[in-house]
N, C-alpha and C positions, 0 to 999 in steps of 0.2 A: 503493500500500501503504500502511497505518496501523498503528499497533501496536493488540495487541489486550490487553485487560484483564483480564478474568475468569479468565485463565489461568495466571495465577502460582502458584496450588496444584497443578498438575499436575504442576509440574517434580519434585513428590515422590517420585511414583511410578518416579522414576529412578533410586531409589535401589538397585532389583532388579539383581541381577548383571550381566544384563545389558546393564545401564546404566551399567557403571562410569564415575565421573566423569574427565575426563582431569587428568593431573598439573598443568596450567594452569589447573583449574578459577577460576574468580572471576565474579561475577554480570555477566549479561549479556541486552539488550534485543534483544527481538523483536519483528519487523513482522509485521501480518496481510496472508494473500494474501487479499483479499475475493472471491474470483472461486471460491475453495474452503473458503470458511466460511460459515456460518448463525448466525444467531441466530431460534431459533423458540421456541413457545409453544403451549398447548394448554388448553382449558378445556372442562368439559362442559355439554353444551347437551341436555337431554333425555338419549335414549338415544346421543345423537349426540356429536360434538364440534367447537368450535370451533377451528381451527388457522389459523398464521398469523406473521410474521416482523417483525421489527424491524430496519431499516438501521443501520448502526454508522456513527456520527457522530466520534467520535474515542476513540483507544484508546493506553493508556501501559502496558507490561508489561517489568519486569525479574524476571528468574529468577537464582536463586540455589541451585545442585544440591547445594552441602554443607553450608549454612545457610538452610534454606527461610525460616525467620523474617525473614530480608532480601529475601524476593520481594517485588513489590508490583504491583497491579492497580489501574487504574481504567481503567473504559471508558463512553464516554456514546451513549446509544443516540438515535435520531431517534423519539421519539413520535408527532410528525406525520406520520410515513412509514411508521408499522406497516399491517400489511395484515393483514385474514384471508381466509380461504377464501372467502367470498364477501361479496358489497357492501352487504348490510346491518350486517353483523357489523362491516364495517371503518368505516363510518359510526358505528356504537355505540361501536364501541371509542375511536374519536377524541372524541369528543363530550362533554359537558359533565359527563356523569354516571357515567364510566368512564377516560379518561384526561385528558380536558380538555386537550387538545394546545394549545387556542388560549391558555390562560394558563400552560400546563406542559411546554413542546415536548419536552423533553429526561428520560428517564430515567437516571441515574446509580448506578454501582457502584463503590465504593470499598472495595479489600481490609481487614482491619485483623490478619487472622493466618492462617498458612499452616501445618497440621499435617497429618505422616503419618498414616494410617490403614490400616495393611495392603498392599494391592496399590493403594488409590485415595489419595486427600490430600482435606483438608478446606479448602476456601477460607473462612474467614470475613469478613465485612463488612456495608456497611449499603448498602443500596436507596433512592435516594431516588424516589417517584413520586406525581405531584401534588402538591410541594412537602412530601411526609410523607417522613422518613426512619425507616426500620425495619431491624432487624439481620436477616440470610438468612445461611446456611451452604450451600455449595454443595459437593457431589462432583465430583473431578477426576479424571479419567483422561488417561494421557499416551503416545504411541505414537510411535514411529520409521516413517517409508513402508516399507514392503517393499524389501527389495535395500538398505538402508543400513546399514552397519558398525556392533556395538554401539559404545557409547559418542559415535556422530555423533549432535550436535546441533545441526547446521547448518538442518536442515528437523525440524518437529515437528506432530503432529496431536496436538490436546488438545480431549476431550470434558467439559462439564460440564453438571451435572442437578440440579436443585433445584426447589422449590415455593415459593412465598407465597402468603396469604389477599390476596384483592384489596380486601375490605371492611375490611382494617387500615389500606389506604390512602385509604380515602375513595372507593373506585372500587365504588361499590355498586349500578349503574343496571343495570336489567334482571334482579334478583335472582331472580324468580318465573320465568325463562326460562335462566337462565346460573348455573354452580356459583359455589362462593367459591376453589375452589383452582385455580391457574393454575400448570400445570408449564411450566418452563423447561428448554430444551436447546440448547446450546452447542456447536458443532461450529468447530474454529477451525485452520486451517494456519499455522503461523507457520514464517518465516524469520529466521534470527538477523542481527540488525543489523549493517553491516560487511561481511557474504559470509559 
């Protein structure tokens, strides 16, 4: 298991009454359950879509359920291990005109702010792709697994969604065939560190 990064923002949705903070609430580190988690992407390909996944290389996450601004997330994805739903797309994705994984094998996200927004949270941060860093905002939702008691934060399910322009990072290969907007969806199962 490794710590997951993109998830810090999701802690804010725990402010709902069903997620009342325990009296001894304090910042807590979480570990990623890799088998129950996924980092997925989707981009338009004509009338179809190219979909795929990124392996998680490293994650660090700390959640503060009382002061979201104290939460922090860092996640590194293995760009060189990214896979698309067909082999040509995988080769193109890793190639010099898209991710250029020979020179830039990692995609890095680091949060800069976490804010509640109704029943969701916004996680602002910087994402680095191909050595280019740009700001990104992800929408976060957090859930307790079915059957767990209100306030139980030992295991959490986090969903993060967002989108970015691939050309903003110089990943503009195959622009005549593949869309510019890349939609991201992270589903992470987290276990509180130390039990």
